[in-house]
C-alpha positions as CSV (number, residue, x, y, z in Angstrom):
1,M,0.1,0.2,0.0
2,N,1.1,3.4,-0.7
3,L,0.3,7.2,0.4
4,N,1.4,10.2,-0.9
5,I,0.1,13.2,0.9
6,V,1.1,16.5,-0.1
7,S,1.3,19.7,2.5
8,W,1.4,23.6,0.7
9,N,1.7,27.6,2.1
10,V,0.5,28.2,-1.2
11,R,-0.2,32.0,0.1
12,G,-3.5,32.1,-2.2
13,L,-5.3,30.0,-4.8
14,N,-8.0,32.3,-6.9
15,C,-4.9,33.2,-9.4
16,G,-5.5,30.6,-12.1
17,R,-2.0,31.3,-12.9
18,K,-0.7,29.6,-10.0
19,R,-3.9,26.7,-9.9
20,S,-2.0,25.6,-13.4
21,I,1.0,24.7,-11.7
22,I,-0.5,23.4,-8.6
23,R,-2.5,20.9,-11.1
24,N,0.6,20.1,-12.9
25,M,2.8,18.8,-9.4
26,I,-0.2,17.0,-8.2
27,R,-0.2,14.2,-10.9
28,T,3.7,14.2,-11.2
29,W,3.7,13.3,-7.5
30,K,0.5,11.4,-7.9
31,A,-1.1,13.3,-4.6
32,D,-3.8,11.2,-3.1
33,V,-4.0,14.1,-0.5
34,V,-3.5,17.6,-0.8
35,C,-3.6,19.9,2.2
36,F,-3.0,23.6,1.3
37,Q,-3.0,26.3,4.0
38,E,-3.7,30.0,3.6
39,T,-5.8,29.6,0.3
40,K,-7.4,33.2,0.9
41,M,-10.6,31.4,0.2
42,E,-14.3,31.5,1.5
43,G,-17.9,30.6,0.1
44,E,-18.3,27.7,-2.8
45,I,-15.2,26.5,-4.0
46,A,-16.4,23.3,-5.9
47,N,-15.2,24.2,-9.3
48,K,-12.2,25.1,-8.1
49,V,-11.2,21.9,-6.9
50,K,-11.5,20.5,-10.0
51,E,-9.3,22.4,-11.6
52,I,-6.4,22.5,-9.0
53,W,-6.7,17.7,-9.3
54,G,-7.4,18.0,-12.8
55,S,-10.6,15.2,-13.0
56,R,-13.9,14.9,-11.6
57,W,-13.8,13.0,-8.7
58,P,-11.6,14.9,-5.6
59,D,-13.5,15.2,-2.8
60,Y,-12.5,18.1,-0.5
61,V,-13.4,20.1,2.6
62,Q,-13.3,23.8,3.6
63,L,-11.6,26.2,6.6
64,E,-13.1,29.6,4.8
65,A,-10.5,32.3,5.3
66,S,-10.7,34.8,7.4
67,G,-10.8,38.5,4.3
68,T,-7.6,37.7,3.2
69,R,-6.1,35.8,6.3
70,G,-5.8,32.2,6.5
71,G,-7.7,29.4,5.1
72,I,-7.5,25.7,4.4
73,V,-8.2,23.2,2.0
74,I,-7.9,19.3,1.9
75,M,-8.9,17.4,-0.9
76,W,-8.7,13.5,-1.9
77,D,-9.7,11.3,-4.7
78,K,-13.2,9.6,-4.1
79,R,-12.4,6.5,-6.2
80,R,-9.7,5.9,-2.9
81,W,-10.8,7.1,0.3
82,D,-14.1,8.2,2.0
83,G,-13.7,10.9,4.0
84,E,-15.6,12.6,6.7
85,V,-15.2,15.7,8.7
86,S,-13.7,15.0,12.4
87,S,-13.7,18.8,13.2
88,V,-13.4,22.4,11.8
89,G,-12.1,24.7,14.0
90,A,-10.5,28.2,14.2
91,Y,-7.3,27.2,13.1
92,S,-7.6,23.9,11.3
93,V,-9.7,21.4,10.2
94,S,-9.9,17.4,10.5
95,C,-11.1,14.2,8.6
96,C,-11.4,11.4,9.1
97,F,-10.3,8.7,5.8
98,S,-10.6,5.1,5.5
99,G,-9.7,3.2,2.6
100,K,-11.9,2.4,-0.8
101,N,-10.5,-1.1,-0.8
102,L,-8.5,-1.2,2.5
103,D,-8.2,-2.0,5.4
104,L,-7.7,0.6,7.1
105,K,-8.8,4.3,8.9
106,W,-6.9,7.3,9.9
107,H,-7.3,10.9,10.9
108,L,-4.8,14.0,9.5
109,T,-6.2,17.5,10.3
110,G,-4.6,20.6,8.4
111,I,-3.5,23.4,10.4
112,Y,-2.8,27.1,10.2
113,A,-2.1,29.0,13.0
114,P,-0.8,32.8,13.4
115,N,1.9,34.7,13.8
116,D,0.7,35.6,17.1
117,R,2.4,34.2,19.9
118,A,-1.2,34.5,22.5
119,E,-3.4,33.1,19.3
120,R,-1.8,31.0,18.2
121,E,-1.0,29.1,22.2
122,E,-4.9,28.5,21.1
123,T,-4.4,26.7,17.7
124,W,-2.1,24.0,20.3
125,W,-5.6,24.0,23.0
126,E,-7.7,23.2,19.8
127,L,-5.3,20.0,18.5
128,G,-5.2,19.2,22.4
129,A,-9.0,18.8,22.1
130,V,-8.9,17.2,18.4
131,R,-6.9,14.8,19.8
132,G,-9.8,13.6,22.2
133,L,-11.7,13.4,20.1
134,F,-10.3,10.0,18.5
135,T,-7.8,6.7,18.4
136,G,-6.0,5.8,15.2
137,P,-3.0,7.0,13.2
138,W,-3.1,10.6,13.2
139,V,-0.8,12.9,10.4
140,L,-0.6,16.5,10.9
141,C,-0.2,18.7,8.0
142,E,0.6,22.3,9.8
143,D,2.2,25.9,9.0
144,F,3.0,26.8,12.9
145,N,3.9,29.7,11.7
146,T,7.0,28.9,14.4
147,V,9.9,27.2,13.8
148,R,10.9,24.3,17.2
149,Y,14.9,25.0,17.0
150,P,17.0,28.0,16.5
151,S,18.7,26.7,13.3
152,E,15.7,26.3,11.7
153,N,16.0,30.2,10.8
154,L,18.2,32.0,8.9
155,P,20.5,34.4,10.3
156,C,20.4,31.9,13.0
157,N,19.3,33.4,16.8
158,R,18.8,32.3,20.4
159,I,14.7,31.6,20.0
160,S,13.3,31.8,24.0
161,R,9.9,30.2,22.5
162,A,10.8,27.7,20.1
163,T,10.2,25.3,22.9
164,E,6.6,26.1,22.3
165,L,6.0,23.8,19.5
166,S,8.4,21.4,20.9
167,E,6.5,21.3,24.5
168,F,3.5,20.5,22.5
169,I,4.8,17.3,19.8
170,E,6.2,16.1,23.2
171,D,2.3,16.4,25.2
172,M,1.0,15.1,22.1
173,E,3.6,11.8,21.9
174,L,3.8,12.4,18.3
175,M,6.6,12.2,16.1
176,D,8.9,14.9,14.0
177,L,10.3,13.0,11.1
178,D,13.5,14.4,9.2
179,L,13.5,16.2,6.5
180,A,14.9,14.9,3.3
181,G,16.0,17.7,0.8
182,G,16.6,20.7,2.5
183,E,16.3,22.1,6.2
184,F,13.8,25.1,5.1
185,T,9.7,25.7,4.0
186,W,10.0,29.3,4.0
187,R,12.5,32.3,1.4
188,R,12.2,35.4,2.2
189,G,13.7,38.9,0.3
190,D,15.6,40.0,-3.0
191,R,17.7,37.1,-2.6
192,H,16.3,34.8,-0.2
193,S,18.4,35.6,2.4
194,T,16.3,35.3,5.7
195,A,14.6,31.6,5.7
196,A,12.5,29.1,8.1
197,R,11.3,26.1,8.3
198,P,7.6,26.8,9.4
199,D,6.4,23.5,7.6
200,R,6.5,19.9,9.1
201,F,4.4,16.8,9.3
202,L,4.3,15.3,12.7
203,I,2.6,12.1,13.0
204,S,1.3,9.6,15.6
205,E,2.5,6.4,17.0
206,E,-0.1,4.7,15.8
207,W,0.7,5.9,12.2
208,D,5.1,4.8,12.2
209,S,3.2,1.1,13.1
210,N,1.2,1.2,10.4
211,F,4.1,2.4,7.7
212,R,6.6,0.4,7.4
213,N,8.6,3.2,5.0
214,I,8.3,6.7,5.7
215,K,9.6,10.0,3.9
216,Q,9.1,13.5,4.9
217,S,11.3,15.2,2.2
218,V,10.5,19.2,1.1
219,L,9.6,19.6,-3.1
220,P,11.3,22.7,-5.1
221,R,9.8,25.8,-4.9
222,I,8.4,27.5,-7.9
223,V,7.2,30.6,-8.0
224,F,5.5,30.6,-4.3
225,D,7.5,31.9,-0.4
226,H,7.2,28.0,0.6
227,S,8.1,25.3,-0.5
228,P,6.0,22.5,-1.0
229,L,6.5,18.8,1.7
230,M,5.8,15.6,1.1
231,L,4.8,12.9,3.6
232,Q,5.3,9.2,1.2
233,C,4.6,6.1,3.0
234,G,4.2,2.5,2.1
235,E,6.5,1.1,-1.0
236,W,7.5,3.5,-4.0
237,G,8.9,2.9,-7.3
238,T,9.2,3.6,-11.2
239,T,6.3,2.0,-13.2
240,K,7.2,0.6,-16.7
241,S,5.9,3.0,-20.2
242,Y,5.4,2.5,-23.6
243,F,5.9,4.1,-26.5
244,K,4.1,6.4,-28.7
245,F,4.1,8.8,-30.4
246,E,4.0,12.7,-28.6
247,N,3.1,15.6,-30.8
248,W,5.3,18.0,-28.7
249,W,7.7,16.0,-30.5
250,L,7.5,18.3,-33.9
251,T,8.2,21.7,-31.6
252,T,11.3,20.7,-30.4
253,D,14.3,22.1,-31.9
254,G,15.9,20.4,-34.4
255,F,13.6,17.7,-34.2
256,N,12.0,17.5,-38.4
257,D,15.8,17.3,-39.9
258,R,17.0,14.5,-36.9
259,V,14.2,12.4,-38.7
260,K,14.6,13.4,-42.1
261,T,19.0,11.9,-41.1
262,W,17.9,9.3,-39.1
263,W,14.9,7.8,-42.5
264,E,17.5,8.6,-45.3
265,S,19.8,6.1,-43.3
266,S,18.3,3.5,-43.0
267,Q,19.4,1.9,-46.0
268,F,17.5,-2.0,-47.1
269,H,15.8,-4.1,-50.4
270,G,13.4,-5.5,-51.6
271,K,9.6,-4.2,-52.2
272,P,9.3,-1.5,-51.3
273,D,5.6,-2.1,-49.3
274,F,8.9,-4.5,-47.6
275,V,11.2,-0.7,-47.6
276,L,8.6,1.2,-46.8
277,V,7.4,-1.6,-43.1
278,A,11.7,-2.3,-42.3
279,K,12.3,2.2,-42.3
280,L,9.7,2.7,-40.2
281,R,10.4,-0.2,-38.0
282,A,14.0,1.6,-38.0
283,L,12.8,5.0,-37.6
284,K,10.3,3.9,-34.1
285,A,13.4,2.0,-32.6
286,K,15.5,5.6,-33.3
287,L,12.7,7.3,-31.9
288,K,12.4,5.5,-29.4
289,E,15.8,5.6,-28.2
290,W,15.8,9.2,-28.8
291,S,12.1,8.9,-26.4
292,K,14.2,8.0,-23.6
293,T,16.2,11.1,-23.7
294,S,16.4,14.7,-21.6
295,Q,15.1,16.0,-24.6
296,G,13.1,13.8,-25.6
297,N,10.5,12.8,-22.1
298,L,8.8,15.1,-21.2
299,S,8.7,14.1,-17.8
300,Q,13.0,13.6,-16.9
301,Q,12.6,17.7,-18.8
302,K,10.2,18.2,-15.8
303,Q,12.1,15.9,-13.1
304,L,15.2,18.0,-14.5
305,V,14.4,21.1,-13.9
306,L,13.7,20.9,-10.5
307,S,16.1,19.0,-9.8
308,Q,17.8,22.4,-10.4
309,L,15.8,24.1,-8.5
310,A,16.2,21.7,-5.3
311,E,20.3,22.5,-6.3
312,F,19.3,26.3,-5.6
313,E,18.1,25.5,-3.0
314,M,20.3,23.8,-0.8
315,I,23.3,26.7,-2.5
316,Q,20.5,28.6,-0.4
317,D,20.2,26.6,2.8
318,Q,24.0,28.0,2.9
319,R,24.6,31.6,1.0
320,I,23.1,34.2,-0.7
321,L,22.5,32.8,-4.2
322,E,24.9,36.2,-6.7
323,E,23.8,37.2,-10.1
324,G,23.6,35.1,-12.1
325,E,22.0,32.3,-9.7
326,I,19.7,34.1,-9.5
327,A,19.2,34.6,-13.4
328,S,19.1,31.5,-13.7
329,K,16.7,30.2,-11.1
330,L,14.1,32.3,-12.8
331,A,15.0,30.9,-16.0
332,L,14.4,27.8,-14.7
333,T,10.4,29.2,-13.4
334,T,10.2,29.8,-17.3
335,E,10.9,26.7,-18.4
336,F,9.5,25.1,-16.1
337,E,6.1,27.0,-17.3
338,E,7.4,26.2,-20.6
339,T,6.8,22.3,-19.7
340,I,3.4,22.6,-18.3
341,K,2.4,23.4,-21.5
342,K,4.3,21.3,-23.2
343,E,1.6,18.2,-21.1
344,E,-1.2,20.1,-22.4
345,T,0.6,18.9,-26.4
346,T,0.1,15.1,-24.6
347,W,-3.2,15.1,-23.2
348,R,-4.7,17.4,-26.1
349,Q,-3.0,14.0,-28.2
350,R,-4.6,11.5,-26.1
351,S,-8.2,13.2,-25.7
352,R,-8.9,13.5,-29.0
353,A,-10.4,16.4,-29.0
354,V,-8.2,19.1,-32.0
355,W,-11.2,21.4,-32.5
356,L,-9.7,23.7,-29.1
357,K,-6.8,25.4,-29.1
358,Q,-3.5,24.7,-27.0
359,G,-3.0,27.7,-25.6
360,D,-6.7,27.7,-23.9
361,R,-4.9,25.7,-20.4
362,N,-8.2,22.8,-20.5
363,T,-5.6,20.3,-19.7
364,S,-8.4,19.3,-17.3
365,F,-10.6,19.2,-20.1
366,F,-8.2,16.8,-22.0
367,H,-8.0,14.6,-18.9
368,K,-11.7,13.6,-18.2
369,T,-12.3,13.2,-22.0
370,A,-8.8,10.8,-22.8
371,N,-10.3,8.6,-19.7
372,A,-14.1,9.4,-20.9
373,H,-12.4,7.2,-23.8
374,R,-11.2,4.8,-21.9
375,R,-14.5,3.7,-20.0
376,V,-16.4,3.6,-23.2
377,N,-13.4,0.7,-23.8
378,T,-14.2,-1.3,-21.4
379,I,-16.4,-4.2,-21.5
380,D,-17.9,-4.4,-18.0
381,K,-19.3,-8.2,-19.4
382,I,-20.7,-10.6,-21.8
383,K,-24.3,-10.6,-22.7
384,V,-24.9,-14.0,-25.0
385,T,-28.5,-15.7,-25.4
386,E,-29.9,-14.1,-22.3
387,E,-27.0,-15.0,-19.8
388,L,-23.5,-13.2,-18.7
């Protein structure tokens, strides 16, 4: 059993460009449950949730923002999990999950604590009351707006209040996991010289006993102050992919010349139909080999950009970026958004909805259309002479 949970302070979800980037990242990370903090959203958000998730299968719970402050949204795939609200407080929202095909019941609490220390004290009391409502595996996705240790601030200085989070963790008998992939989850300033780790996952002992492998990692920061966090539980690995021609290859520099060279370099003798089939097979082999390189593989391109962004994040953990490095990081962010546009072309090809323009950002529509084709082509049952 695998379970991927993402926690992300997005500083608002009302921007269409933000939602497009987030939708792409959720699909890349294969997230089962996502908890957004500081959404700054109120009222009915069902359409925005579907847009962010990229399909018609999400369910959600929401703690509405107070004006332009706060707000929490927890989303999940209702085909895998049944979710039910456990509690809604001033600073947190909790949900009980049970597997559709799994004998597992667990609780998740999303938290966005205030900056004010007195109000944050109310958050500790609220979470203590929440814990008394249920038993069993519990995970907290949180932006506490405070750090646990002075070393989690950059520049590092002594913080007398750093113990309040540690006291809460000990009182609730929670586990604070190591953070892989970086030291900080938030940055500010022109050169991002100020950094901290206000975001983290906390898990109960029951959660730890239910999964053999548990990993908390910081993911590359794209256009937000906060980096997303992922909690991976269970077994994880790669899956086999099959070759198919992608239309976005046609927009790659030098692609047509490369295909021409491959076509002319393969020489066969025999009847015209045999020669044509043989040359097509040879061309397919060349394309298949090329598609495994970073230039021909969209997933590798995206992963390369994300890994380079992660390297800059690690450099920022040690020192301030230089002017050239800042420019390179901005260029990588632009490249990432271009990769997202190529993905729209991929979903457009698979959906066969050729009457829509590529630039209309209809990835979610293409995704649903492709899935609809798959469902139509599935045989659920066959009836022969009045018998199934």
